[in-house]
Residue, then its C-alpha position, 0 to 999 in steps of 0.5 A: m500500500l502506498n502512503i499519500a500526502i496531499v498539499g492544498m486542501g481546496g475543492i480539488g485537493n479533497v477530490h484527490a483525497r476521496v479518490y485515494r481514500d477509496n483506492p485499495l492501493a493507497q492510504i492517506v497519511a497527511v494533509c497540508d494547507i497554508i490556511p490552517e482551517k482547511a488543513d485542520k478540517a481535512g485532517a479531521e475528515y481523513g483522520v491524519p495529521a495536518f500541516y501548514s507548510v510543506a517544510e513542516l510536512l517533510a520535516a515530520g519524517l512520515p513514511i510518504d511514497a507520493v504527494s498530490v500537489t493540488t494548490a491553485g493560484v493565478e490561472n489555477g496554476g500559480d501556486h504549484y511551483v514552490p511546493t512541487m520543488q520543495v518535495l522534489e528537492h527533498g527526494g524519494i517522493a513521487v509527485l502528482g501535480e494538478k494542471p496546468i503544470s505552471n502558467e510560467l513556462a520557465k518554472a514548468q521547465e525547472m520542475v520537469a528538469l529537477a524531477a528528471a535529475k532526481g529520477t523522481r516519478y512526476g505526473v500531472n492530472l491530465n485526466h481527460r485522456f484517462t477514459p475507456a473511450a479515449e483508450r479504446a480509440r487509441s487502441w484502434l489507432d495503434d492497431g491500424r484499424l483507423g489507417t493513417l491519422n490525417m486530422l484531429n479536431m478538438r472542441m472544449w467549451i464551458p460557461n465560466p464567468n471568471e475574469s481573473s487574467p487576460h489569458f485565464h481561459i486558455r491557461a486554465l482549461h486547455p492544457h486538458s484539450i491539448d493533452v488529449m490532442r497530443y495523446f493521439a497525434g504526438d508532439a506539436k511542431d507549429v501553432y497559429c491561433t486567434f482569440r476573441k473576447g466574448q460579449g461584455r468580456t475583458i479577457w480572451s474567452n474564445l479561441q481557435a488554434n491550428i496545430l501542425f504536429e511533428n508527424g504531419v497530422l493537422g489539428h484544430l482546437t476550438g475553445s470557449y468560456d462563453g459556449g457550452g451548457a448542460f450538454g456538449l462540453e467536449q468533443c474529439e474527432l479523429v479523421a483517418s484514412e480508413a475511419r472517423v472516430v468521435i468521442t463525446d464529452a470525454c466518456v459519454e459516447l464513442a462512435l466509429y464511422p468506417r470509411r468504406s462501409t455503413d457499419i457504424e459502431t457506437f458505445t455509450n459509457l464504456g467501462g461504466m464511466t458516466g461523467f467527467m468527475e469519474t476521470f479523477d478516479s481513473r487517472i489517480d488509479a493509473w498513477l498509483k498503478d504506475l507507482d506500485a509497478g515501479v515504472p521508470a520515471e520517464a514512463v509515467n503516463a501523463s508525466g510532467a514532461d507531457a504537461l510541459k509540452a502541452q503548456a508550450v502549445v498554450e504559450a505558442c498560441i498566446k505568442s501567435w496571437d500577440e504577434r499575428r504569426v505562426v509560432g514554432i514549439t522549439e521557439i517556445l521551449g528554447a530548443 
């Protein structure tokens, strides 16, 4: 059984905690939050010691195998850097961070580099890829059933009135959608993006991005904090030489449309997954299984390195709009 500590006991931290509590591979041994009331409340709920700083947590000498860093901050990722670096510097403790890895790319690069230097398993909660529907579609692609992937269309929109920063929308939401695109198409090469402010908005709350992947696949992302509603929040479409595949709302429906026949295949709630919140269970279960199996740090599914590459696309989109030009990912990462 793996001993887990959780840093950041807001809403998402408690989601992580409930998943760990219910997973037979894990047991929670500590919680931590810089707001004492949150730490104390979580400590009482899960029956574990509560700490008010990562330094205090690490100094306690508890047997900890992994830490979930579920802090928030500016654009939902501003507070990930310091606690992650503290745990990585300590050594010997795996880290599962929340997305975005960091909305400051240099800090994201530092986190990934330190994890690699320490040989520490470092994952990020890019949970939209951890659905039976996505895994089934990926298996079809890997097995050659779809033929050659030519295009990938991704849509993600939710009604969110938040106005905290000019690019809150893309930085807080679209690490998810970009990671799903990377899951199927691999590394991105070039990006061109346009933005629009919604009615009454002060931030860039709508976007369309064209992404050329290293393997030549053409990707298109549509995103919005002004669209969506109760239904139709997310859709991923794979357009390949032998079939087209559509995944609706991450896990609700999977459909395969063969190019050369009318035998359409549809699957609803594959694996019994009925809604997005269940992806936390599947993602954390995959993380625990990686740790339990002792996979090498570089083989972690949805790793910090994956999250960094998704964040590079985010920053390329912003630079593309600011400068009205195509931006290469190597330019963003300094490679």
